[in-house]
C-alpha positions in Angstrom: -16.2 6.1 -20.3 -17.8 8.6 -20.7 -17.5 11.6 -18.4 -20.5 11.6 -16.6 -19.9 7.8 -15.7 -16.3 8.7 -14.7 -17.2 11.5 -12.4 -19.8 9.4 -10.7 -17.6 6.7 -10.0 -15.3 9.2 -8.9 -17.6 10.9 -6.6 -18.5 7.7 -5.3 -15.7 6.6 -4.1 -14.7 9.8 -2.6 -17.7 9.7 -0.3 -16.9 6.1 1.0 -13.4 6.2 1.2 -12.9 9.6 2.2 -15.9 8.9 5.5 -13.7 5.7 6.3 -10.1 7.5 6.5 -12.1 10.2 8.6 -14.0 8.0 10.9 -11.9 5.1 11.9 -8.2 5.7 10.1 -7.4 8.7 12.0 -5.8 7.9 15.2 -4.5 4.5 13.9 -3.2 6.3 11.0 -0.8 8.8 12.2 -0.1 6.5 14.8 1.4 3.8 12.6 3.4 5.8 10.5 5.6 7.7 11.9 7.5 10.9 10.6 11.2 11.4 9.5 12.1 12.4 13.8 12.0 15.4 15.8 12.6 18.9 14.5 13.4 21.9 16.5 10.4 24.1 17.7 10.9 26.6 20.3 13.1 27.2 23.4 11.0 27.7 27.1 12.6 28.7 30.7 13.4 25.6 32.5 11.2 23.6 34.4 11.7 21.3 37.4 11.4 17.8 35.5 13.1 18.9 31.9 16.1 16.6 30.4 18.8 19.0 30.8 20.6 17.3 28.2 17.8 20.3 26.4 19.4 23.1 27.9 19.9 25.6 25.2 23.4 27.3 26.6 23.7 30.3 24.4 19.9 31.1 25.3 20.5 30.5 29.3 23.9 32.9 29.2 22.4 35.8 27.4 19.3 35.3 30.7 21.0 34.1 33.1 18.4 31.5 34.1 18.2 27.8 32.2 16.1 27.8 29.2 15.6 24.6 26.8 14.8 24.0 23.8 11.6 22.2 22.8 11.1 19.8 20.0 8.0 18.3 18.0 7.4 15.4 15.9 8.3 15.9 12.0 5.3 14.9 11.1 5.1 15.3 7.1 5.5 11.9 5.3 5.8 11.3 2.0 3.6 8.2 1.2 4.0 6.2 -2.2 1.5 3.3 -3.6 2.9 0.8 -6.2 -0.1 -0.5 -7.7 0.2 -3.8 -9.5 -1.9 -3.3 -12.5 -1.4 -7.5 -14.2 -3.4 -8.8 -16.2 -4.2 -10.8 -13.2 -6.1 -7.7 -10.8 -9.0 -8.6 -13.4 -10.1 -11.5 -11.5 -13.2 -11.9 -9.3 -16.2 -14.0 -8.9 -19.2 -13.2 -6.7 -18.4 -10.7 -4.9 -15.7 -8.4 -6.5 -12.7 -7.9 -8.8 -9.3 -7.6 -7.3 -8.9 -4.2 -9.2 -11.9 -2.7 -7.1 -10.7 -3.5 -3.7 -7.3 -2.7 -4.7 -9.2 1.3 -5.7 -10.8 1.7 -2.3 -8.1 0.3 -0.6 -5.7 2.8 -2.3 -8.3 5.4 -2.6 -8.7 5.2 2.1 -4.8 5.4 2.2 -4.3 8.5 -0.1 -7.2 10.5 1.6 -5.6 9.3 5.4 -2.3 10.8 3.7 -3.7 14.4 2.9 -5.3 14.3 6.5 -2.6 14.1 7.7 -0.7 16.5 5.6 1.5 14.2 4.0 2.2 14.1 0.2 1.1 10.7 -1.9 2.4 9.8 -5.0 1.2 6.9 -6.9 3.6 4.2 -9.2 1.6 2.2 -11.5 3.1 -1.3 -12.7 3.0 -4.3 -14.6 6.4 -6.1 -15.8 7.7 -2.5 -16.0 6.6 1.3 -15.5 3.4 1.9 -16.4 3.0 5.7 -15.1 4.7 7.7 -11.8 2.7 10.1 -10.5 4.9 12.7 -8.4 3.5 13.2 -4.3 1.8 16.1 -4.2 -0.7 17.2 -1.6 -4.3 18.2 -1.8 -7.8 17.3 -2.9 -7.1 18.5 -6.4 -4.4 16.0 -6.5 -6.5 13.0 -4.6 -9.6 13.1 -7.3 -6.3 12.4 -10.2 -4.9 9.6 -8.0 -8.5 8.1 -8.0 -9.2 9.2 -11.5 -6.6 7.2 -12.6 -6.9 4.5 -10.5 -10.6 3.7 -12.1 -9.5 4.5 -15.8 -6.0 3.4 -16.4 -5.3 0.6 -18.4 -1.7 -0.9 -18.7 -0.5 -1.6 -21.6 1.3 -4.9 -20.6 -0.1 -8.1 -18.3 2.8 -9.5 -16.8 4.2 -8.4 -13.4 7.5 -7.9 -12.3 7.7 -6.7 -9.0 11.7 -6.5 -8.8 11.6 -3.5 -11.2 8.8 -2.0 -9.2 11.0 -2.1 -5.9 14.3 -0.6 -8.4 12.7 2.2 -9.9 11.0 3.0 -6.4 14.5 2.7 -4.8 15.8 5.0 -7.0 13.1 7.4 -7.9 12.2 8.5 -4.7 15.4 10.0 -3.0 14.0 10.6 1.0 12.7 8.2 2.7 8.5 7.3 2.3 6.1 4.8 3.3 5.5 2.6 0.8 2.2 0.6 0.3 2.4 -2.3 -2.6 -1.4 -3.1 -3.4 -0.8 -6.3 -5.3 -1.6 -10.0 -5.4 2.4 -11.3 -5.7 1.9 -13.5 -8.4 5.4 -13.0 -9.4 8.8 -14.3 -8.5 12.1 -13.1 -8.0 11.5 -10.0 -6.1 13.3 -10.7 -2.6 16.7 -9.0 -3.1 15.2 -6.1 -4.5 12.2 -5.9 -2.4 14.7 -6.3 0.7 16.5 -3.3 -0.5 14.0 -0.7 -1.3 12.8 -1.7 2.6 16.2 -0.5 3.9 15.9 3.2 2.4 12.1 3.5 2.6 9.1 1.7 4.9 7.5 -0.7 2.7 4.2 -2.0 3.3 2.4 -5.1 1.7 -1.0 -5.4 0.8 -2.0 -8.8 -0.3 -5.1 -9.2 -2.4 -6.2 -12.5 -3.0 -9.8 -13.9 -4.3 -11.6 -16.9 -2.5 -11.9 -18.9 -5.8 -8.3 -18.6 -6.2 -7.9 -20.8 -2.9 -9.2 -24.1 -4.1 -10.7 -25.4 -7.9 -15.0 -26.1 -7.5 -15.6 -29.2 -9.0 -17.6 -28.2 -12.5 -16.1 -30.4 -14.8 -13.6 -29.9 -17.7 -13.4 -25.9 -18.5 -11.2 -23.9 -20.5 -9.1 -21.2 -18.8 -6.7 -18.6 -20.1 -3.8 -17.5 -17.7 -4.6 -13.5 -17.6 -1.1 -12.2 -17.5 0.6 -14.9 -20.5 -3.2 -15.2 -23.0 -2.5 -19.2 -23.0 -5.4 -20.8 -22.7 -5.9 -25.0 -21.0 -8.0 -27.6 -20.6 -8.6 -28.7 -17.0 -10.7 -31.5 -16.0 -11.7 -29.9 -12.5 -14.0 -32.9 -11.4 -10.8 -34.5 -10.6 -9.9 -34.7 -7.4 -6.1 -35.4 -7.6 -6.0 -32.1 -9.5 -8.0 -30.0 -7.2 -6.0 -31.2 -4.1 -2.7 -30.3 -6.3 -3.4 -26.9 -7.3 -4.6 -26.3 -3.5 -1.4 -27.2 -2.5 0.4 -24.9 -4.8 -1.5 -22.0 -3.2 -0.6 -23.1 -0.1 2.7 -23.7 -0.8 2.7 -20.0 -2.9 0.9 -18.5 -0.1 3.6 -19.6 2.7 6.7 -18.7 0.7 5.1 -15.1 0.2 4.7 -14.7 4.5 7.9 -16.2 4.6 9.8 -13.8 2.0 7.9 -10.8 3.6 9.5 -11.5 6.8 12.7 -12.6 5.9 12.7 -8.7 4.4 11.0 -7.5 7.3 7.9 -6.1 6.1 5.3 -5.4 7.3 2.1 -7.0 5.7 -1.9 -8.2 5.7 -3.7 -10.2 3.1 -7.5 -9.3 2.0 -9.7 -11.5 0.3 -12.2 -9.4 -2.2 -14.7 -10.9 0.1 -13.2 -9.3 3.2 -13.9 -6.1 4.8 -10.8 -4.3 4.1 -11.2 -1.5 6.6 -10.1 -4.4 9.5 -7.6 -5.4 7.7 -5.8 -2.2 7.4 -6.8 -1.4 11.1 -5.1 -5.0 12.8 -2.1 -3.4 10.5 -1.7 0.0 11.8 -2.8 -1.5 15.1 0.5 -4.2 14.8 2.6 -1.2 13.7 1.9 1.5 16.7 
């Protein structure tokens, strides 16, 4: 990709997603994702109705009348974006590709974090850790993240969510809010996800395409697995084949939702043809 074309794409995503985070998510994001707790701010004279448990006895003894400690929410968060860059993200039909939705949602969350003075970092993963960008603040850092979201090319095509969760648990020492943005086409990651969510606040954003939910009847076609590279001929005109495929999708989706519930992970599913803004707002409001 030429530098001028990249600059245009970065600018387009910045304008679109920064506007969304400013105008729509400001209050929801702040309320949905809390800081680490309360921190001491100052002391002031006691007023009727104040909690006597907050009296500062040292200052009270010094001045001869009661003073209380004033606390404020410690707002600063560390936000991590765990981005699935496996081969299946390149799938899309008439509306959009999964990777484009992933990029825009990640950018919206990143701008929301920066506007709330939070640090933001990114972990790109396939079946291994492809790249780690440590959490920082600032517009320059955000634009660097957006450039990577647009241009990053993984070395591998498979998926290993468990490996990514283990890396997060070990790499980020203090509690953070983590968004895993993936299609979750993987297995055997429940244990690692549960441990990650015990240490951090993990949120799952599942991206899918409508064509993945059911197979159209278009005759005999040659299909390629985006992650393994294997080809297979499929007779889509066979109603039993289409029914089996649809049942697989329903079973898989139900199992994934149950896994999130079991691990205590807040989540939302977003189709490539859906309005991801509504999905994010719904998720944020559920956490308030």
